[in-house]
C-alpha positions, 0 to 999 in steps of 0.5 A, spaced: 334 352 835 337 348 841 343 346 837 346 348 830 342 345 825 343 344 817 338 349 813 331 347 811 329 345 804 330 351 800 327 353 793 325 359 789 318 362 791 314 369 789 313 373 795 308 379 795 309 386 797 304 388 803 308 394 805 315 398 804 316 404 809 321 409 810 324 409 817 330 414 816 334 418 811 336 411 808 333 406 812 327 402 810 323 396 812 320 391 806 314 387 808 313 380 804 308 375 804 309 368 802 303 363 800 303 356 798 310 352 798 313 359 800 309 359 806 311 352 808 318 353 807 319 360 810 315 358 816 321 354 818 326 360 817 331 361 823 334 367 825 340 368 822 339 365 815 338 369 809 334 369 802 336 372 795 332 377 792 331 378 784 331 385 783 332 386 776 327 389 772 325 394 778 324 401 776 328 406 779 325 412 783 324 418 779 325 426 780 327 428 787 326 421 790 333 419 786 339 421 791 344 425 787 350 421 789 347 415 787 344 418 780 350 415 776 351 408 780 343 407 779 344 406 772 348 400 772 345 393 771 343 389 776 345 382 774 346 378 781 340 377 786 342 380 793 342 377 800 338 379 806 336 377 813 329 377 815 328 382 821 321 378 823 317 372 820 310 371 823 304 367 821 298 370 818 292 365 817 295 360 812 301 365 809 307 367 812 309 375 813 316 377 813 320 383 814 327 386 811 330 391 814 335 395 808 339 401 807 339 404 800 347 404 798 347 402 791 343 401 785 339 394 787 337 397 794 335 404 791 330 400 786 327 396 792 324 403 795 320 403 789 317 396 790 309 398 792 304 393 795 302 388 791 308 387 787 311 380 786 318 379 788 322 372 786 326 370 792 331 364 793 331 361 800 331 359 806 339 359 805 344 358 810 345 356 817 342 361 823 343 362 830 342 356 835 341 356 843 346 352 847 344 348 853 344 351 859 344 358 857 341 363 862 343 370 859 343 372 852 347 378 849 345 381 842 350 386 840 348 390 833 353 394 829 349 398 824 345 394 819 346 388 823 340 389 827 335 385 822 337 378 824 338 380 831 331 383 832 328 376 829 332 372 834 330 377 840 323 375 838 324 367 838 328 367 844 323 371 848 317 366 845 321 359 845 326 361 851 323 365 856 328 362 862 333 366 858 334 374 860 336 377 853 339 384 853 340 388 846 346 393 845 346 397 839 351 401 836 352 406 830 356 412 828 351 417 830 343 417 832 341 418 825 345 412 823 341 407 828 336 403 823 330 403 828 324 406 828 325 409 835 324 414 840 330 416 843 328 421 848 331 422 855 326 418 859 326 412 855 334 411 854 334 412 862 330 406 863 333 402 858 327 401 853 329 406 848 328 401 842 321 399 840 324 393 836 326 390 842 322 393 848 316 390 845 319 383 847 320 386 854 328 387 852 332 392 855 336 396 849 343 399 851 345 404 845 352 407 843 354 412 838 361 414 836 359 421 836 355 421 843 349 423 840 345 417 843 347 413 849 354 411 851 359 415 847 364 410 844 364 403 841 358 398 842 363 393 843 366 397 849 359 398 852 357 390 852 364 388 855 363 393 861 356 390 862 359 383 862 364 385 867 359 387 872 354 381 870 353 376 876 351 370 871 357 365 870 360 366 864 358 359 861 351 360 862 352 366 857 351 367 850 353 373 845 350 373 838 353 379 834 352 382 827 355 388 824 361 390 821 367 385 821 371 389 825 366 389 830 365 382 830 373 381 831 372 385 837 366 381 840 370 374 838 376 377 842 371 379 848 368 372 848 375 369 848 377 373 854 371 372 858 370 365 856 363 366 854 360 363 848 359 367 842 356 367 835 357 371 829 353 373 823 358 374 818 357 378 811 360 376 804 358 378 797 354 372 795 353 371 788 349 365 788 347 364 795 348 356 796 355 354 795 356 354 787 360 360 786 365 359 792 365 367 792 364 368 800 370 364 803 371 365 810 378 363 813 377 359 819 381 354 824 381 347 823 379 344 829 385 345 835 391 345 830 394 351 827 392 350 820 386 354 817 381 352 812 376 356 808 368 355 809 363 358 805 359 364 808 353 362 804 353 355 806 357 353 812 354 360 815 353 366 815 353 364 823 359 362 825 362 360 832 367 365 834 372 361 836 373 358 829 373 364 825 380 367 823 380 375 824 
């Protein structure tokens, strides 16, 4: 991860579900296990890359498990694979265990809730280009907006293990405490100590929260929380790097903050990805063409999903 790299070899693999647990009203974590060639491929998975899951043919939940507001939409056929980043990757003997953080928002993710241990899922990956660590960095800020948590959780692990000299601080924001996609204990003491999110505290990383309604942490936007922290930071700007994943409006603000404070910033962009590897051309991101005023379009799935904030046009 020392420099931006091209994606490693991808393929179509079967993964076996080893857990699928609910962690919030609409939030789940799905555990998958790869063996053989899949384990070899996903053993090189980098934070920020993604995989495409085939969710056709998976059963819908029955009875009261079906949210009333999704009952009609749930009947739609699933034609395309769905892209997901990985929230964790770990070696288990000669296999690779991976975790996906997901939110139930439509017919495909609703079906995911019925994936039981032992079920097999077809997955294409690893896809895209992930985060990288520029040389000379001493401080890394992980800025999470809502469901942007997944790839930054895995990045927190990699930074802690492979770059112990880098101080890491996590910032997480959502509209309310109930919409923070974490298994957390939001008690007053843990918030005061800055270790309120176990997903980051297990790596010894301080986590600062922001909610639009003030129900947890800072009352306001996570971008403001991160900007205020940067304003008080004594580390030279050229030794800081920001990693952000979340809604595009949030990413645009983080790109602006990075430019104003002369801090390197990497953004994990999101687009609808039909194929996942650059054939369908459906996931274009407008980017600057070098130092000129001209713009070009790059593909989120192939050139990203992680981009240098300086090149993205918002």
